[in-house]
N, C-alpha and C positions, 0 to 999 in steps of 0.2 A: 468412676469408670465411664458412665454414660456421657458425662461432659466431654471427656476426651474423644469419644467416638463421634459425638455430634460436631465438635470442633473440627475434627479431621474431615468429616463429610462436607462441612461448609467450605473448608479450604479447597478440597478437591473440586467442588462445584464452581468455586470462584475461578480456579485455573481453567476449567473447561469452558466457562463463559468467556474468559479473556481470549482463549484460542479461537473460539467460534467467531467472535466479533472482529478479530483482527484479520482474518482471511479475506473478507470482502474489501477491506481498506487497502490491502496489498494489491488487489486486482485493479482498483481505481488508480493507484499510484502508477502501476505499469501502463495503464491506458493513457494516463496523462503524460507519462514519459515518452510514449510512442508519438503522441501528437506534437510534443515540443521538438522532437527530432525531425519532423517533416516541415518545420517552419523554414528551414534553410535549403529546401529542395530546389527552389527556383533562384538560386544565387546567380548573379551575373558579375563578371569582372569589371574593373574600372574602365578598361579600354572599350568594352562593349557598351558600357553606359555612356561614354563620351561620344561614341559613334551614333 
């Protein structure tokens, strides 16, 4: 019985650690996504480039 309880506690702790460590990585991805969207902010058309 003790082995089952210890195993259950270890599994729950593993899931908690996975959730805690994934949240900062999602914030980094959203920040990176925001930066890549701004790369095309200063686009010029072909006609403006020729003039």
